[in-house]
ROSE-279247 format. One line per 5 residues: for each residue x, y, z of C-alpha. Coordinates in pm, whole numbers. Example, Ala and Ser with C-alpha at 12.3 -4.5 7.8 and 13.67 -1.06 7.14 Angstrom:
2
1230:-450:780 | 1367:-106:714
//
This chain:
456
-3281:-1555:472 | -3323:-1181:482 | -3671:-1066:390 | -3786:-755:212 | -3929:-588:522
-3590:-605:691 | -3427:-444:388 | -3677:-158:383 | -3610:-94:752 | -3237:-81:685
-3290:160:399 | -3498:389:618 | -3211:424:864 | -2954:475:587 | -2849:831:512
-2651:1042:267 | -2391:1299:361 | -2132:1500:172 | -1897:1568:463 | -1536:1541:341
-1397:1326:621 | -1261:1090:354 | -1006:1202:97 | -766:1058:-159 | -411:1138:-261
-233:1045:-581 | 10:758:-525 | 120:687:-883 | 5:761:-1237 | 120:626:-1571
-73:299:-1592 | -280:184:-1889 | -641:118:-1785 | -575:-28:-1438 | -867:-248:-1325
-742:-433:-1015 | -498:-387:-726 | -365:-676:-517 | -75:-755:-284 | 119:-1079:-248
189:-1056:123 | 473:-805:91 | 523:-432:27 | 453:-454:-347 | 123:-370:-514
31:-560:-830 | -162:-344:-1076 | -373:-530:-1332 | -402:-353:-1667 | -706:-438:-1876
-512:-519:-2194 | -340:-813:-2026 | -45:-689:-1822 | 28:-696:-1449 | 267:-425:-1330
452:-408:-998 | 413:-83:-803 | 669:-63:-525 | 627:97:-183 | 838:394:-295
591:456:-582 | 824:330:-854 | 703:94:-1125 | 920:-198:-1229 | 1038:-158:-1590
932:-514:-1682 | 572:-630:-1620 | 520:-913:-1373 | 306:-1086:-1638 | 216:-1001:-1998
-57:-1212:-2160 | -192:-949:-2401 | -173:-1198:-2689 | -441:-1422:-2536 | -665:-1149:-2389
-959:-987:-2567 | -976:-635:-2426 | -1216:-345:-2461 | -1542:-233:-2307 | -1606:-469:-2015
-1365:-734:-2143 | -999:-787:-2066 | -769:-908:-1791 | -1006:-831:-1503 | -895:-1004:-1185
-598:-1133:-986 | -566:-1341:-669 | -258:-1477:-497 | -270:-1822:-344 | -278:-1812:40
52:-2005:35 | 203:-1795:-243 | 524:-1741:-47 | 593:-2115:-77 | 424:-2233:-396
437:-1915:-610 | 84:-1969:-747 | -144:-1687:-853 | -470:-1681:-1047 | -603:-1450:-1318
-949:-1392:-1463 | -960:-1276:-1823 | -1163:-1268:-2143 | -1001:-1496:-2399 | -977:-1432:-2773
-1312:-1606:-2824 | -1479:-1355:-2590 | -1530:-1612:-2314 | -1427:-1608:-1948 | -1114:-1795:-1847
-963:-1842:-1501 | -605:-1968:-1506 | -322:-2037:-1263 | 29:-1907:-1320 | 354:-1950:-1127
617:-1694:-1035 | 963:-1737:-1189 | 1180:-1958:-972 | 1473:-1715:-973 | 1309:-1372:-995
1018:-1279:-763 | 930:-981:-984 | 853:-1188:-1296 | 600:-1464:-1357 | 658:-1761:-1585
429:-1700:-1887 | 458:-2065:-1989 | 324:-2192:-1656 | -47:-2143:-1731 | -285:-2406:-1596
-642:-2349:-1714 | -887:-2379:-1425 | -1236:-2302:-1555 | -1390:-2153:-1870 | -1738:-2016:-1934
-1909:-1911:-2257 | -2014:-1544:-2266 | -2316:-1479:-2491 | -2263:-1099:-2492 | -1969:-865:-2445
-2084:-703:-2120 | -2143:-823:-1762 | -1826:-1030:-1748 | -1782:-1010:-1370 | -1409:-1048:-1320
-1335:-1055:-948 | -1158:-1349:-784 | -1067:-1371:-415 | -954:-1635:-170 | -1168:-1675:140
-1038:-1750:486 | -1135:-2111:414 | -862:-2128:148 | -1106:-2172:-140 | -1114:-1960:-454
-1431:-1754:-504 | -1515:-1637:-858 | -1777:-1373:-946 | -1948:-1418:-1283 | -2191:-1171:-1440
-2519:-1277:-1599 | -2375:-1296:-1950 | -2476:-952:-2066 | -2722:-768:-2284 | -2987:-600:-2065
-3245:-740:-1826 | -3090:-1088:-1832 | -3290:-1201:-2137 | -3193:-1566:-2093 | -3284:-1570:-1721
-2931:-1697:-1662 | -2875:-1557:-1312 | -3163:-1765:-1171 | -3074:-2080:-1367 | -2874:-2316:-1145
-2772:-2518:-1452 | -2551:-2227:-1568 | -2249:-2062:-1408 | -2343:-1713:-1528 | -2480:-1473:-1267
-2323:-1680:-989 | -2056:-1680:-721 | -1845:-1994:-760 | -1633:-2162:-492 | -1353:-2398:-593
-1091:-2608:-418 | -788:-2536:-636 | -550:-2744:-423 | -708:-3069:-541 | -839:-3215:-866
-1132:-3442:-944 | -1372:-3532:-1221 | -1127:-3446:-1496 | -1106:-3081:-1382 | -809:-2885:-1255
-1001:-2820:-934 | -1225:-3002:-687 | -1558:-2913:-527 | -1551:-2827:-155 | -1756:-3080:42
-1980:-2808:188 | -2071:-2634:-138 | -2450:-2589:-116 | -2553:-2764:-439 | -2306:-3051:-434
-2485:-3362:-559 | -2801:-3173:-657 | -2896:-3296:-1007 | -3074:-2966:-1078 | -2774:-2744:-1003
-2403:-2716:-1073 | -2168:-2818:-795 | -1941:-2513:-837 | -2213:-2264:-737 | -2187:-2092:-399
-2452:-1820:-451 | -2668:-1696:-738 | -2897:-1419:-860 | -2618:-1170:-944 | -2621:-927:-1236
-2261:-809:-1258 | -2070:-836:-929 | -1808:-572:-1001 | -1581:-643:-709 | -1641:-842:-394
-1419:-884:-90 | -1394:-1057:245 | -1361:-854:563 | -1014:-944:689 | -1134:-950:1051
-1488:-1093:1035 | -1471:-1292:706 | -1800:-1130:602 | -1855:-1128:227 | -1927:-789:64
-2057:-786:-294 | -2120:-475:-502 | -2364:-567:-781 | -2409:-328:-1074 | -2772:-233:-1137
-2978:-228:-1455 | -3122:122:-1484 | -3234:231:-1136 | -3041:91:-839 | -2683:5:-742
-2664:-244:-456 | -2431:-364:-180 | -2473:-709:-30 | -2318:-815:300 | -2327:-1167:437
-2183:-1352:733 | -1913:-1603:651 | -2016:-1950:537 | -2375:-1858:443 | -2414:-2077:136
-2671:-2104:-142 | -2808:-1749:-116 | -3019:-1606:-398 | -2945:-1233:-442 | -3256:-1186:-652
-3159:-1069:-999 | -3352:-1064:-1253 | -3650:-1076:-1017 | -3536:-767:-829 | -3300:-482:-900
-3185:-399:-550 | -3501:-381:-339 | -3729:-298:-633 | -3919:-555:-840 | -3779:-582:-1192
-3919:-894:-1360 | -4081:-1128:-1111 | -4229:-1371:-1362 | -4159:-1725:-1240 | -3961:-1597:-942
-3952:-1735:-588 | -4127:-1568:-297 | -3932:-1261:-170 | -3881:-1440:162 | -3647:-1679:-21
-3428:-1398:-152 | -3138:-1209:5 | -3174:-834:-40 | -2895:-575:-21 | -2806:-402:304
-2749:-71:124 | -2826:75:-214 | -2845:403:-406 | -3036:520:-710 | -2912:641:-1045
-2975:996:-937 | -2657:947:-727 | -2444:715:-946 | -2481:467:-1227 | -2225:186:-1191
-2094:68:-855 | -1740:-48:-779 | -1700:-256:-464 | -1410:-220:-225 | -1287:-329:118
-1348:-279:487 | -1071:-59:625 | -860:-220:897 | -540:-24:842 | -316:112:1114
-297:478:1012 | -646:631:1029 | -877:594:1325 | -1188:764:1189 | -1241:525:897
-1186:202:1090 | -1439:-73:1006 | -1595:126:718 | -1667:-55:391 | -1555:154:93
-1725:159:-244 | -1719:395:-541 | -1895:468:-868 | -1780:531:-1223 | -1919:884:-1192
-1655:978:-930 | -1850:910:-610 | -1672:750:-314 | -1885:622:-28 | -1882:404:280
-2113:169:468 | -2071:134:844 | -2137:-155:1081 | -2504:-55:1107 | -2536:-55:727
-2566:323:708 | -2452:445:367 | -2255:771:348 | -2178:948:22 | -1850:1133:72
-1885:1325:-252 | -1743:1325:-602 | -1366:1290:-631 | -1344:1326:-1006 | -1215:984:-1109
-1362:696:-1304 | -1320:448:-1020 | -1303:85:-1129 | -1133:-100:-843 | -999:-89:-489
-708:-275:-334 | -535:-329:-2 | -166:-327:79 | -3:-558:331 | -80:-309:612
-452:-288:533 | -432:57:374 | -676:105:88 | -601:220:-268 | -836:303:-554
-781:279:-930 | -889:534:-1190 | -935:371:-1532 | -760:674:-1682 | -431:545:-1540
-377:651:-1179 | -366:481:-840 | -473:685:-538 | -444:626:-164 | -761:655:46
-699:866:355 | -903:948:662 | -918:1259:874 | -771:1136:1204 | -442:955:1253
-440:684:1516 | -332:800:1860 | -440:496:2059 | -293:338:2366 | -330:25:2574
-118:175:2849 | -76:527:2980 | 121:789:2786 | 298:870:3111 | 460:527:3093
605:596:2748 | 871:846:2642 | 967:924:2282 | 1235:1190:2275 | 1315:1420:2115
999:1499:1919 | 1055:1663:1673 | 1374:1469:1602 | 1642:1460:1337 | 1915:1205:1415
1773:946:1653 | 1479:861:1876 | 1497:734:2231 | 1197:512:2311 | 1143:399:2669
862:252:2878 | 808:201:3250 | 708:-120:3425 | 768:-341:3122 | 1011:-427:2842
981:-322:2479 | 897:-607:2244 | 897:-422:1911 | 910:-75:1757 | 772:3:1411
785:334:1227 | 538:388:941 | 484:673:701 | 139:824:643 | 82:586:353
100:300:604 | 428:168:468 | 671:22:721 | 989:231:716 | 1177:92:1019
1096:-208:1233 | 1282:-382:1514 | 1156:-680:1711 | 1270:-899:2003 | 1413:-591:2175
1358:-697:2540 | 1486:-374:2695 | 1309:-83:2861 | 1484:173:2638 | 1587:164:2273
1768:415:2051 | 1644:417:1689 | 1860:594:1424 | 1647:805:1189 | 1904:994:981
1782:829:661 | 1419:944:703 | 1287:1238:506 | 1130:1529:690 | 764:1481:772
513:1317:1004 | 551:949:1093 | 373:698:1314 | 548:498:1586 | 395:172:1709
541:36:2031 | 454:-306:2171 | 551:-424:2515 | 634:-779:2618 | 312:-799:2820
110:-753:2500 | 14:-388:2535 | 73:-131:2263 | 70:241:2194 | 68:441:1872
206:794:1857 | 285:1056:1597 | 636:1195:1560 | 784:1474:1350 | 1114:1433:1168
1295:1761:1097
//
């Protein structure tokens, strides 16, 4: 367990900066209260609208005229309620299953499974709902709402403490309640009369004083969590009460952690009556006070292929417009106010990060330096002409080309060819618009190089 002294040390080495090495660009507007962004393993982005719709945003920034799913009739929306979360099954390409987290018409939390239409990949079957888990919500706020699949294939569900202020029912510390917890479910099996099973290594399985579904506890309102796609670390942004917004970061498979709420708000004591010793709690790796922001939105660790200077940074934001990052050493950097009411992040299939403004727009997060990396010498690679207009000739020495991929600056794949097995390849580019593109070349001996090109 992390202890308080370690947290204080980490906070001492944290810093704030307003250098604008991170920026955003508008990708698409016209949504109604977007609150989540997900991908299904292809070029589409699925935009969750709070009222109960899921829209498809295509790679060319067009929106499909018909929503992927519309369940507004069964969703209670407004304030912190609504259709709040979406997760696609790891085997979605084969089974068509996806999961949603919403507030039902009774004001309670419901997680349900739906299935894509068998003949149209852009439309879900609204009659396919399978209810997974339901939880009573005593108040209208602190509904949580994030659901994600871990690398273990299990579904993780983040529930808030049930609302009001100060957790008056001490729900987050009560292991007999699901509120204020991170749940972990096996949704590929059923047992005990439920539409899910309990993973065998859940930390409280068989404990008569705790619920089997619980993975971690002591959360106030985990407004977005994610798994690092390379390390499987779990990042949780937990909204504070009136002083501190916190970011938690844990190694994969660390089960049964107590994140401390209502005993502590971030690193500061809040209401420690009847609480465990601080040595038994897990404190955040980074935090900021309400002099900086007032409601945190958690994001993702960037592992995209476009920007080199933001690699491995965890992105978060705040409703006040702030966008920030946390690096591998847990240093927090405030990149400034970008003017939006940021409520969610999302990743596309290429690992590029997007951010949602509740007012209706989706923006792309961009860095300051485009990748120009190489596993083998530039002298061994020729891309001519550059600038180009009709075609590119790509050649390498001392090896054969395995694949060539051309991406735009949004990280979208524009052209890709694989299994080339020649030392030189001509790529037609007449259909590309003028601008800057990225070429990724892989050789058959496993080496790669990334270069910028200009299309006239």
